[in-house]
C-alpha positions in Angstrom: 96.5 42.2 132.2 93.9 44.6 133.4 96.0 47.6 132.3 96.6 46.2 128.9 92.9 45.6 128.5 92.1 49.2 129.4 94.9 50.5 127.1 93.2 48.5 124.2 89.8 50.0 125.0 91.2 53.5 125.1 93.1 53.0 121.9 90.0 51.6 120.2 88.0 54.6 121.4 90.6 57.0 120.0 90.6 55.0 116.7 86.8 55.1 116.4 86.9 58.9 117.2 89.5 59.4 114.4 87.3 57.5 112.0 84.2 59.4 112.9 86.1 62.8 112.6 87.5 61.8 109.2 84.1 60.8 108.0 82.7 64.2 109.2 85.5 66.1 107.5 84.9 64.2 104.2 81.1 64.8 104.4 81.7 68.5 105.1 84.0 68.8 102.1 81.5 67.1 99.8 78.7 69.4 101.0 80.9 72.4 100.6 81.8 71.3 97.0 78.2 70.8 96.1 77.3 74.2 97.5 80.1 75.9 95.5 78.9 74.2 92.3 75.3 75.3 93.0 76.6 78.9 93.7 78.6 78.9 90.5 75.6 77.6 88.6 73.4 80.3 90.1 75.9 83.0 89.1 75.9 81.7 85.5 72.1 81.7 85.5 72.0 85.3 86.8 74.5 86.4 84.1 72.4 84.7 81.4 69.2 86.3 82.7 70.9 89.7 82.8 72.2 89.3 79.3 68.8 88.0 78.0 67.1 91.2 79.2 69.5 93.4 77.2 70.0 91.1 74.2 66.3 91.7 73.5 67.5 95.1 72.2 70.8 93.8 70.7 69.3 93.5 67.2 70.4 94.8 63.8 67.0 94.8 62.0 65.7 98.0 63.6 64.5 99.3 66.9 62.0 102.1 67.3 62.7 105.1 69.5 60.0 103.9 71.9 61.8 100.6 72.4 65.1 102.4 72.9 63.3 104.4 75.7 62.3 101.1 77.2 65.9 100.1 77.2 66.8 103.4 78.8 64.3 102.7 81.6 65.7 99.2 82.1 69.2 100.7 82.4 68.2 103.4 84.9 66.4 100.8 87.0 69.4 98.5 87.0 71.8 101.4 87.7 69.6 102.5 90.7 69.6 99.0 92.1 73.4 98.8 91.6 73.9 102.2 93.3 71.7 101.1 96.3 74.3 98.4 97.0 77.5 99.9 95.7 79.6 103.1 96.0 79.7 104.8 92.6 83.5 105.1 93.0 84.0 101.4 93.6 85.6 99.1 91.0 82.6 96.8 91.2 80.2 99.6 90.3 82.4 100.7 87.4 82.8 97.1 86.2 79.1 96.4 86.3 77.6 99.6 85.1 76.1 99.3 81.6 76.6 102.1 79.1 74.5 102.5 76.0 75.4 105.1 73.3 73.2 106.4 70.6 74.2 108.2 67.3 71.6 110.5 65.9 72.2 111.0 62.2 69.1 113.1 61.4 68.3 115.7 64.0 64.9 116.7 65.3 64.2 120.3 64.5 63.0 122.5 67.4 59.4 123.7 67.0 58.6 127.4 67.2 55.3 129.2 67.9 53.8 132.0 65.7 55.9 134.7 67.5 59.2 132.8 66.7 59.7 131.5 70.2 61.1 128.0 70.6 58.4 125.7 72.1 61.0 123.0 72.9 64.6 122.4 72.0 65.4 120.1 69.2 67.5 116.9 69.3 70.9 117.5 67.6 72.7 115.1 65.3 75.5 113.7 67.5 77.6 110.6 68.0 77.8 108.6 71.2 75.0 110.3 73.0 74.0 108.5 76.2 70.6 106.7 76.0 69.9 108.4 79.4 70.0 111.8 77.5 67.4 110.5 75.0 65.3 109.4 78.0 65.6 112.8 79.7 64.7 114.5 76.4 61.6 112.3 76.1 60.6 112.9 79.8 61.0 116.6 79.3 58.7 116.7 76.3 56.2 114.6 78.2 56.2 116.9 81.2 55.8 119.9 79.0 52.8 118.3 77.2 51.2 117.5 80.6 51.7 121.1 81.6 50.0 122.3 78.4 47.1 119.9 79.0 46.7 121.2 82.5 46.5 124.7 81.1 43.9 123.6 78.5 46.2 124.2 75.5 45.1 120.8 74.1 41.6 122.2 73.4 40.9 123.0 69.7 39.7 126.5 70.7 42.9 127.3 72.6 45.2 130.0 71.2 48.1 127.6 71.9 46.6 124.5 70.3 49.1 124.6 67.4 52.0 124.7 70.0 50.5 121.7 71.7 50.1 119.7 68.5 53.6 120.6 67.4 55.0 119.3 70.7 53.0 116.1 70.4 54.4 115.7 66.9 57.9 116.1 68.3 57.3 113.3 70.8 55.9 111.1 68.0 58.9 111.8 65.8 61.3 110.8 68.6 59.4 107.6 69.4 59.1 106.5 65.8 62.8 107.0 64.9 64.5 103.7 63.9 67.8 102.6 65.3 70.1 99.7 64.5 72.4 98.1 67.1 76.0 97.8 66.1 76.5 94.3 67.5 80.1 94.3 66.5 80.8 97.0 69.2 78.9 95.3 72.0 81.3 94.6 74.9 81.2 92.4 77.9 82.8 92.8 81.4 85.0 90.3 83.1 81.9 88.6 84.6 80.5 88.0 81.1 77.8 90.6 81.4 77.0 93.1 78.6 78.7 96.4 79.5 78.5 98.6 76.4 76.0 98.8 73.5 75.9 101.2 70.5 72.9 102.2 68.5 72.7 104.3 65.3 69.7 106.0 63.7 68.9 104.5 60.3 
C-alpha cells in the first residue's frame, strides 16, 4: 500500500511537471509570435519611412535643380550608411542601393574668360546621367567659387571679377533648372523600397 501511494505521488509530480512544461512552451510560442509580428510591423514602418523620404522628390509638377541636389545628398548619405554595414559586392548592397538618373535636355554652356580660356566646363545634354554626377558638378563649381573668393576675385575692382560672376551665374543656372520625375519608371526592390528614379529636364 505504501509503495502504491508513493507511485501515485511520483506520477502526480510527473504529471504536474508536464503541465507546467506545456504551459511554458505555449507561453514562449505566444511571446515569440508577438515579437515576430512586432518585428514585421517595424520593418514595414522602416520601409514606409524610407519611401516617404524619397517620394518627396517623386513628383511630376517640377523640381528645381537645388532640390535635385538635396536628393543627391540624401542618396549619398544613405549609400554611405549602407556601405558602412555592407560589402559593395554583396547581393544585399546591390538590392538596396538606390539609383537616380537625370536627363539633361538643354546643356549648360561652359563660360570663358576674355582670353578665351574655359573658366569651368559646361554640363552636356545627356540621358541617364547619375544624380551623383550632377552633385559632383555642383560641388566642383562651389569649390572653384570659394577659391576665387579666397583670391579676392569677387571684388568689383578685381581683374577677374567677370570670371567670378560668370561662374556664379553657372551655379545659379544649374540650381534653377527644372526637372520632372518620370513616375512611370520608378522601380521598387523585393523589400518594397524605391530602387530607381528617373528625372528629365523640362
